[in-house]
Structures are given as structure tokens and as C-alpha cells.
C-alpha positions in Angstrom: 80.9 18.5 -31.0 77.9 16.3 -31.6 78.1 14.9 -35.2 75.5 12.2 -35.1 72.7 10.6 -33.1 74.5 7.3 -33.7 78.0 8.3 -32.7 79.7 9.4 -29.5 82.6 11.7 -29.8 85.4 10.2 -27.7 88.2 12.7 -28.5 88.9 15.6 -30.9 92.5 16.3 -31.8 92.9 19.8 -33.2 95.1 20.8 -36.1 98.8 21.0 -35.6 101.0 24.1 -36.1 100.7 23.5 -39.9 96.9 23.6 -39.8 96.7 19.8 -40.5 96.2 16.5 -38.8 92.9 17.1 -37.0 91.0 14.0 -36.3 88.1 12.7 -34.2 87.8 9.4 -32.4 84.2 8.2 -32.4 82.5 5.2 -30.7 79.3 3.4 -31.4 77.6 0.3 -30.1 78.6 -2.8 -32.1 76.7 -6.1 -32.3 78.9 -7.8 -34.9 82.6 -8.6 -35.1 84.8 -7.6 -38.1 83.6 -10.8 -39.9 79.9 -10.1 -39.4 79.5 -12.7 -36.7 77.2 -11.8 -33.8 79.1 -10.8 -30.7 78.3 -12.6 -27.4 78.6 -9.4 -25.3 77.6 -5.8 -25.7 80.5 -4.2 -27.4 81.8 -0.8 -28.3 83.6 0.1 -31.6 86.1 3.0 -31.7 87.3 4.4 -35.0 88.9 7.6 -36.2 88.2 10.1 -38.9 91.1 12.2 -40.2 89.8 15.5 -41.4 91.1 17.5 -44.4 90.6 21.0 -43.2 87.4 21.4 -41.3 85.1 18.4 -40.6 83.3 17.2 -43.7 79.8 16.1 -42.5 79.4 14.0 -45.7 81.8 11.5 -44.0 79.4 11.3 -41.1 76.5 10.6 -43.5 78.6 7.7 -44.9 79.4 6.4 -41.4 75.7 6.4 -40.5 75.0 4.4 -43.7 77.7 2.0 -42.8 76.2 1.5 -39.3 72.7 1.0 -40.8 74.0 -1.5 -43.4 76.0 -3.4 -40.7 79.4 -2.9 -42.4 81.2 -0.5 -40.0 82.8 -3.2 -37.8 86.1 -3.6 -39.8 86.6 0.2 -40.1 89.4 1.7 -38.0 90.1 5.0 -39.8 88.4 7.0 -42.5 89.8 10.0 -44.5 88.1 11.8 -47.4 90.4 13.7 -49.8 89.8 14.9 -53.4 87.0 12.5 -54.2 88.6 9.4 -52.5 87.5 7.8 -49.3 90.5 6.1 -47.7 89.5 3.3 -45.4 92.0 1.6 -43.0 90.3 -1.7 -42.0 91.0 -4.3 -39.3 93.5 -7.0 -40.3 91.2 -9.5 -38.6 88.8 -9.2 -41.6 89.0 -12.6 -43.3 89.2 -13.2 -47.1 85.6 -14.6 -47.1 84.1 -11.3 -45.9 86.6 -8.9 -47.5 84.8 -8.7 -50.9 81.4 -8.1 -49.3 83.0 -5.3 -47.1 84.7 -3.7 -50.2 81.6 -3.8 -52.3 79.4 -2.3 -49.5 81.8 0.6 -48.9 82.5 1.2 -52.6 78.7 1.6 -52.9 78.5 3.8 -49.8 81.3 6.1 -51.0 79.8 6.4 -54.5 76.7 7.9 -52.9 78.5 10.8 -51.1 76.2 13.8 -50.9 76.5 16.0 -54.0 79.5 13.9 -55.1 80.7 10.4 -56.0 83.7 9.2 -54.2 85.8 6.1 -54.9 86.9 4.0 -52.0 90.5 2.9 -51.4 91.1 0.1 -48.8 94.2 -0.3 -46.8 94.7 -3.0 -44.1 95.6 -1.3 -40.8 98.9 -3.2 -40.5 100.1 -1.7 -43.9 99.3 1.9 -43.0 102.7 3.6 -43.0 104.1 6.8 -44.3 105.0 5.0 -47.5 101.5 3.6 -48.3 100.0 4.7 -51.6 97.5 7.4 -50.6 97.2 11.1 -50.2 99.8 13.1 -48.3 97.6 13.7 -45.2 96.8 10.0 -44.9 100.5 9.1 -45.2 101.6 11.7 -42.7 98.9 11.3 -40.0 97.1 7.9 -40.3 100.1 5.8 -39.0 100.4 7.9 -35.8 96.6 7.9 -35.3 96.4 4.1 -35.5 99.5 3.6 -33.4 98.5 6.0 -30.6 94.8 5.2 -30.1 93.0 2.0 -29.2 90.7 1.5 -32.1 88.5 -1.5 -33.0 85.9 -3.5 -31.1 86.0 -4.2 -27.4 83.5 -5.6 -24.8 81.6 -2.9 -23.0 82.5 -3.0 -19.3 81.3 -1.1 -16.3 84.6 0.8 -16.0 83.6 2.6 -19.3 80.7 4.3 -17.5 81.3 8.0 -18.3 80.5 9.2 -14.7 82.4 6.5 -12.9 84.6 9.0 -11.1 81.6 10.9 -9.8 80.5 7.7 -8.0 83.9 7.0 -6.4 83.4 6.7 -2.6 85.9 9.5 -2.1 84.1 11.9 -4.4 80.7 11.1 -2.7 81.7 11.4 1.0 85.2 12.9 0.9 88.3 11.1 2.0 88.3 8.8 4.9 88.8 10.7 8.2 92.2 10.6 9.7 92.6 9.1 13.2 91.7 11.6 15.8 89.8 13.9 13.4 86.1 14.2 12.7 84.7 13.0 9.4 83.0 15.2 6.8 79.6 14.6 8.5 79.3 14.9 12.3 76.4 12.5 12.9 76.7 13.1 16.7 75.3 16.6 16.3 71.8 15.3 15.4 69.3 15.7 18.1 68.1 12.2 19.0 65.1 13.6 20.9 63.3 14.8 17.8 60.3 12.7 17.1 59.6 11.8 13.4 
């Protein structure tokens, strides 16, 4: 599903047999590291949104605001529940930038469409099933963080979405076996034709 002009949907995990645990992994281009320093290479940030029931597009609005304000980089996972936006953030965020990050996201959350949410911040390393949060976050966030590569990485050519299409085997077929003709029989062309 397309949620935003600023986000690419990497993966959507459906609800489990209990009708819970659905989440989406998003990616976006990132120019700053978790401490707001400019990155030297084009980078990609992946983060997750754990949904409560069906996707709440107000969360997407908050993410877009975070991108525009340049404060998304530390975010690894978001979950909105009963007026609270739970934010799991990267442990690499240093103390000097933590307060700025918290203030920015507290302001963003307070402006949720037709509501005013409070923000709760949890460092990614402390996200366990015992963390003080809502039940869904406790039950699903640890597994999401553990089983997905989230955060900022350099963008490399092997991330090209259509890489498999341009694999030599997919373009011309497999290499011909000894004694067999290849996919294209170039000897069948009439060399006497004038162009």
C-alpha cells in the first residue's frame, strides 16, 4: 500500500491469528545520522510502525512532519495507542541531541490530527516484553526490532529494486551447455542482406 509520497513501503506484516501484531517497514532517504550530523554518502533509513487495528494514517502525517523537521533519523519504531505515541529510538543517539529529539517529537505528537498525543521514548536496547508501555508494544515491538534490520545504512547498488531483472541469466537465459545451441542462434541470420 502507498502511504506517503515521502515513504517507500518495504514490507507489510499482516495481523496474526489473534488479529494483532500487524506492522509496516518503511524506508526513506536520509541525509543526517542519528545525531543530526550530515552523512557523507546517500543513505537509506528503515523503520517500523506497529499498528493497533487497521493503519492509522495520522501516524503517517507525524512521520512526514518528522522528515520535514529533520528529526526522523533516530526513530526505529513507532506505535500509537490510546493517545500515546511510543517511540523506540536508536541507542546511538547521544545525550547532547536527546533533549532536542524528545522536544521535537513531543511537539509533533501533540499535533496529531483531531487529537493531542503524548510521546513516550524508549531506547531500542531497552525494548523488551517488560518495558513500561501498552500491551501491544510489549508483545510485538521486541520481535519487530530483533527480526528486522532497522536504522540508517549507506545506499548501495545492490539495493536497486530491479537488480534481479538485469541479472545476465534473466536477460539472455542461462549459458548454453557444451554441445547445445544458445537461446539465440546468430548463425541463422542471412549475411547477404544489405542494410
